[in-house]
C-alpha positions as CSV (number, residue, x, y, z in Angstrom):
1,M,0.0,0.0,0.0
2,P,3.0,2.4,-0.4
3,A,1.2,4.5,-3.0
4,L,-1.5,5.5,-0.4
5,S,-1.1,8.1,2.3
6,R,-2.1,7.1,5.8
7,R,-5.3,9.3,5.5
8,Q,-6.2,7.5,2.2
9,A,-5.5,4.1,3.6
10,L,-7.8,4.7,6.5
11,K,-10.5,6.2,4.3
12,A,-10.3,3.2,2.0
13,T,-11.6,0.9,4.8
14,V,-15.1,2.4,4.6
15,L,-17.6,1.7,1.9
16,G,-19.8,4.4,0.5
17,T,-22.8,2.9,2.1
18,G,-21.2,3.1,5.6
19,A,-20.8,-0.7,5.8
20,L,-17.5,-1.8,7.3
21,L,-15.0,-3.9,5.2
22,Q,-14.0,-7.2,6.7
23,T,-10.4,-6.1,7.4
24,P,-10.4,-3.2,9.8
25,M,-7.6,-0.6,9.9
26,R,-5.8,-0.8,13.2
27,A,-5.8,2.2,15.5
28,E,-2.0,2.4,15.2
29,A,-2.5,3.6,11.6
30,A,-3.6,7.0,12.9
31,V,-4.2,10.1,10.7
32,K,-1.4,12.5,9.9
33,G,-0.6,14.7,12.8
34,A,-1.3,12.0,15.4
35,E,2.1,10.4,15.5
36,P,2.3,10.7,19.3
37,H,-0.5,8.2,19.4
38,L,1.1,5.4,17.4
39,K,1.5,1.8,18.4
40,M,-2.0,1.4,19.9
41,K,-2.9,-2.2,20.2
42,Y,-6.6,-2.0,19.3
43,D,-8.6,-2.1,16.1
44,H,-10.2,1.2,17.2
45,D,-9.9,3.5,20.2
46,V,-13.7,3.4,20.9
47,L,-16.7,1.2,20.2
48,I,-19.9,3.2,20.0
49,V,-23.0,1.1,20.3
50,G,-25.8,2.9,18.6
51,G,-26.0,5.4,15.7
52,G,-28.6,7.8,17.1
53,P,-28.0,11.4,18.4
54,A,-25.8,10.2,21.4
55,G,-23.6,7.9,19.3
56,L,-23.2,10.3,16.4
57,S,-22.3,13.2,18.6
58,A,-19.9,11.1,20.6
59,G,-18.3,10.1,17.3
60,M,-17.9,13.7,16.2
61,T,-16.3,14.7,19.5
62,L,-13.8,11.8,19.2
63,G,-13.1,12.5,15.5
64,R,-12.2,16.1,16.2
65,M,-9.5,15.0,18.6
66,L,-8.1,12.4,16.2
67,R,-9.4,9.4,18.1
68,S,-10.7,6.4,16.1
69,A,-14.1,4.9,16.7
70,L,-16.4,2.4,15.2
71,I,-20.1,3.3,15.3
72,C,-22.3,0.2,15.2
73,D,-25.9,1.0,14.1
74,D,-28.6,-1.7,13.7
75,S,-31.2,0.9,12.5
76,R,-33.6,0.7,15.4
77,P,-33.9,4.4,16.4
78,R,-36.4,5.0,19.3
79,N,-37.9,8.0,17.4
80,A,-38.5,6.1,14.2
81,P,-42.3,6.4,14.4
82,S,-42.1,10.2,14.8
83,E,-42.3,12.4,11.8
84,H,-40.4,15.3,13.3
85,L,-38.2,16.3,16.2
86,N,-38.4,19.6,18.0
87,N,-36.9,21.7,20.8
88,F,-33.6,21.6,18.9
89,P,-32.4,25.1,17.7
90,T,-31.8,25.2,13.9
91,R,-33.2,21.7,13.5
92,E,-36.8,22.4,14.5
93,G,-39.3,20.1,12.8
94,I,-36.7,18.1,10.8
95,H,-37.6,14.4,10.3
96,P,-35.5,12.2,12.6
97,A,-34.2,10.1,9.7
98,E,-33.1,13.2,7.9
99,W,-31.3,14.4,11.0
100,R,-29.4,11.2,11.3
101,K,-28.5,11.3,7.6
102,E,-27.1,14.8,7.9
103,A,-25.2,13.9,11.1
104,R,-23.6,11.0,9.3
105,K,-22.7,13.2,6.4
106,N,-21.0,15.7,8.8
107,L,-19.0,12.8,10.2
108,G,-17.7,12.0,6.7
109,K,-14.8,14.4,7.1
110,Y,-13.4,12.6,10.1
111,D,-11.2,9.8,8.7
112,T,-10.9,8.1,12.0
113,I,-14.6,7.5,12.4
114,Q,-16.1,4.4,10.7
115,F,-19.5,2.8,10.6
116,A,-20.8,-0.7,10.8
117,D,-24.4,-1.5,9.9
118,A,-24.4,-4.2,12.5
119,T,-25.7,-5.3,15.9
120,V,-23.1,-5.7,18.7
121,L,-23.8,-9.2,20.1
122,S,-21.4,-9.1,23.0
123,V,-18.6,-7.1,24.6
124,E,-16.1,-8.5,27.0
125,R,-13.1,-7.1,28.9
126,R,-9.8,-8.6,27.7
127,N,-7.3,-9.9,30.2
128,E,-4.5,-7.9,28.4
129,G,-6.6,-4.7,28.5
130,G,-9.4,-3.1,26.6
131,F,-12.5,-4.8,25.3
132,I,-13.4,-7.3,22.5
133,A,-16.7,-7.1,20.7
134,E,-18.5,-9.6,18.5
135,L,-20.7,-8.1,15.7
136,S,-23.6,-9.6,13.9
137,T,-21.4,-9.6,10.7
138,G,-19.2,-12.2,12.4
139,A,-16.3,-9.7,13.0
140,R,-14.5,-9.6,16.3
141,Q,-12.7,-6.4,17.0
142,T,-10.8,-4.8,19.9
143,F,-11.3,-1.4,21.6
144,S,-9.8,0.6,24.3
145,R,-13.1,2.1,25.5
146,V,-16.8,1.5,25.0
147,I,-19.8,4.0,24.8
148,L,-23.2,2.4,25.3
149,A,-25.5,4.7,23.3
150,D,-28.3,2.4,22.0
151,G,-31.0,3.9,24.2
152,V,-34.1,2.3,25.8
153,Q,-37.1,0.5,24.5
154,D,-40.6,2.0,25.0
155,R,-43.1,-0.2,26.7
156,L,-46.6,0.8,25.6
157,P,-50.0,-0.3,27.1
158,S,-51.1,-3.5,25.4
159,A,-54.5,-2.1,24.2
160,P,-54.8,-1.9,20.4
161,G,-54.1,1.5,18.9
162,F,-51.1,2.5,21.1
163,K,-48.5,1.0,18.8
164,E,-50.2,2.3,15.7
165,L,-50.4,5.9,17.0
166,W,-47.1,6.0,18.8
167,G,-45.3,9.1,17.6
168,K,-48.3,10.3,15.7
169,A,-51.1,11.0,18.2
170,V,-49.6,9.2,21.3
171,F,-46.5,10.8,22.7
172,H,-44.1,10.5,25.6
173,C,-42.6,14.0,25.9
174,P,-44.4,17.3,26.1
175,F,-41.2,19.2,25.3
176,C,-40.9,17.3,22.0
177,H,-44.6,17.3,21.0
178,G,-46.6,19.4,23.4
179,Y,-46.6,22.7,21.4
180,E,-48.2,20.9,18.4
181,A,-50.9,19.5,20.8
182,R,-51.6,22.8,22.6
183,G,-55.2,23.5,23.2
184,L,-56.4,20.1,22.1
185,A,-58.5,17.6,24.1
186,L,-55.6,15.7,25.7
187,G,-55.3,12.6,27.9
188,T,-52.5,11.6,30.2
189,V,-52.0,7.8,30.5
190,A,-50.1,7.3,33.8
191,N,-50.5,6.2,37.4
192,G,-48.6,6.5,40.7
193,A,-45.5,8.8,41.0
194,M,-45.2,9.1,37.2
195,A,-48.7,10.6,37.1
196,A,-47.7,13.1,39.7
197,H,-44.8,14.1,37.5
198,A,-46.5,14.1,34.1
199,L,-50.0,15.5,34.8
200,P,-49.0,19.1,35.7
201,M,-46.8,19.2,32.6
202,H,-49.7,18.3,30.4
203,F,-52.1,20.6,32.2
204,G,-49.9,23.5,31.1
205,L,-50.8,22.7,27.5
206,T,-54.6,22.6,27.7
207,Q,-57.6,23.0,30.0
208,D,-59.2,20.0,28.5
209,L,-57.3,17.2,30.2
210,I,-58.2,13.7,31.4
211,L,-56.1,11.4,33.5
212,F,-56.4,7.7,32.5
213,T,-54.8,5.5,35.1
214,N,-55.7,2.4,33.0
215,G,-56.7,0.6,36.1
216,K,-57.3,1.4,39.8
217,A,-55.7,4.7,40.7
218,D,-52.7,4.7,43.0
219,L,-52.1,8.4,43.4
220,P,-50.5,10.6,46.1
221,V,-53.0,12.4,48.3
222,E,-51.8,15.8,47.3
223,L,-52.2,14.9,43.6
224,R,-55.8,13.8,44.2
225,E,-56.5,17.1,45.9
226,A,-55.0,19.0,43.0
227,I,-57.0,17.0,40.5
228,D,-60.2,18.0,42.3
229,R,-59.2,21.6,42.5
230,R,-58.3,21.8,38.8
231,K,-61.4,19.8,37.9
232,V,-59.3,17.2,35.9
233,Q,-61.4,14.1,35.2
234,L,-60.0,10.9,36.6
235,V,-60.7,7.7,34.7
236,E,-59.8,4.4,36.3
237,S,-61.4,1.9,33.9
238,P,-58.8,0.0,31.8
239,I,-58.4,1.1,28.2
240,R,-59.9,-1.4,25.8
241,E,-58.6,0.3,22.6
242,L,-57.8,3.5,20.9
243,L,-60.3,4.4,18.1
244,H,-58.5,6.0,15.2
245,E,-58.7,6.7,11.5
246,G,-55.2,6.1,10.1
247,T,-52.9,8.0,12.4
248,V,-55.7,10.4,13.7
249,L,-56.9,9.6,17.2
250,K,-60.7,9.8,17.6
251,A,-61.5,8.4,21.0
252,V,-60.5,6.2,23.9
253,A,-62.7,3.1,24.3
254,L,-62.8,1.8,27.9
255,E,-63.5,-1.6,29.3
256,D,-66.6,-0.3,31.1
257,G,-68.2,0.6,27.7
258,R,-67.5,4.4,27.7
259,I,-66.0,6.1,24.7
260,I,-64.3,9.3,25.4
261,K,-63.2,11.6,22.6
262,R,-59.6,12.8,22.6
263,D,-57.3,14.4,20.1
264,A,-54.0,13.1,21.5
265,L,-52.5,11.3,24.4
266,F,-49.3,11.4,26.4
267,A,-48.3,8.0,27.7
268,A,-45.9,8.4,30.5
269,P,-43.0,5.9,30.6
270,V,-43.4,3.0,33.1
271,P,-40.2,2.5,35.1
272,P,-37.9,0.8,35.3
273,F,-36.6,1.6,31.8
274,E,-35.5,-1.3,29.7
275,T,-32.3,-0.8,27.7
276,K,-32.2,-2.0,24.1
277,S,-29.4,-4.4,24.7
278,K,-28.0,-6.4,27.6
279,L,-24.4,-5.3,26.9
280,G,-24.3,-3.1,30.0
281,E,-25.3,-6.1,32.1
282,M,-22.7,-8.3,30.4
283,L,-20.0,-5.8,31.4
284,G,-21.3,-5.4,35.0
285,C,-22.5,-1.8,34.8
286,E,-24.7,-0.8,37.7
287,K,-28.1,0.8,37.2
288,T,-30.4,3.0,39.3
289,E,-33.8,2.0,40.5
290,L,-35.2,3.5,37.3
291,G,-33.2,1.1,35.2
292,L,-30.8,3.8,34.0
293,F,-27.0,3.4,34.1
294,K,-25.2,5.0,37.0
295,V,-22.6,7.5,35.6
296,N,-20.2,10.1,36.8
297,E,-19.9,13.7,35.6
298,M,-18.2,12.5,32.3
299,N,-20.8,9.7,31.8
300,E,-18.5,6.9,32.7
301,T,-20.4,4.0,34.2
302,T,-19.4,2.0,37.3
303,V,-17.1,-0.1,35.0
304,K,-13.9,1.6,34.1
305,G,-13.6,2.4,30.4
306,V,-17.3,1.9,29.7
307,Y,-19.4,5.1,29.2
308,A,-23.2,5.6,28.6
309,A,-24.8,8.3,26.7
310,G,-28.4,9.2,25.8
311,D,-31.7,7.8,27.0
312,N,-30.1,4.9,28.9
313,M,-28.5,7.2,31.6
314,T,-30.9,10.1,32.1
315,R,-34.6,10.8,32.3
316,Q,-34.1,13.8,30.0
317,H,-35.2,12.0,26.8
318,S,-34.8,14.2,23.8
319,V,-32.6,14.4,20.7
320,L,-30.8,17.5,22.0
321,H,-30.2,16.0,25.5
322,A,-29.0,12.7,23.9
323,S,-26.6,14.6,21.6
324,G,-25.2,16.6,24.6
325,H,-24.6,13.5,26.6
326,G,-22.8,11.9,23.6
327,V,-20.5,14.9,23.5
328,T,-19.8,14.6,27.3
329,A,-18.9,10.9,26.9
330,G,-16.7,11.5,23.9
331,A,-14.9,14.3,25.7
332,G,-14.5,12.2,28.8
333,I,-12.8,9.5,26.9
334,V,-10.5,11.9,25.0
335,S,-9.5,13.6,28.2
336,D,-8.8,10.2,29.9
337,M,-6.8,8.8,27.0
338,L,-4.7,11.8,26.2
339,H,-3.9,12.5,29.8
340,G,-2.8,9.0,30.3
341,E,-0.6,9.0,27.1
342,F,0.9,12.4,28.0
343,M,1.8,11.4,31.5
344,R,3.4,8.1,30.3
């Protein structure tokens, strides 16, 4: 390969589609200007599990500091059912798929950042240091650090209609979708402590609000008192199905026979959250009672060298928050790696 520069050689390992060639370029073949970082013993500095906002932002942060990373994306974004993302300056209303496409395009200039359209099946710590991961392509590659950025899985009520309307007329976040639903006939599907958190948020969007506990209510006393004062209707009958025409919600049909017209619903998440993969558990990362990874100020988990970013480590679930947490994880890794190399 003498005719190729180091930059060209590294670039040649990536196909135009983003799929990874079978023979990876070792991290020791760093880009020009990174000579102090030679002789690394890993295929890549960092494995990024997940190609959503957190993973892509982490990749950009690493790329800008000449660190190498493999972003593994199995195309299961949490916001796939949604037609737009909001509360993100300059990106207001953009389709989530278009946002990811543009983010990938931005990453194209960073020669050290590669993509694999693959699922990470397992990650293990190596005795000699770092981690080894097995991909669904059959490849096994080594990494110095790992970022878990594959998010969480939404668990919806089982009644027909919730899945079909998710991201269209049934939402989880008022910051992401509330403005478009302002003034409509809304419903909050929640119970317990989550209802106490969600209901006041939704009441700020409309005066026509109903709380559906989808079964016997288990509410704090102060919330019940506030519901009475605000004249919010409380419905405890289980939901039989959501009546809809295409993606337009018409009404909520209850087990007791009632049919209540609503324009949109907010279905509060039911903790504990469930991560999309079991990789964190394989590595021994501790979680909170909400099912989220415990992290420090730089998003490193309780396992040294393993970081988490995005919906799997915070209750602030939005594209902008996930992107910010990806930057934090990437910066934490860069700082840790370069400090260690410099001091050695």
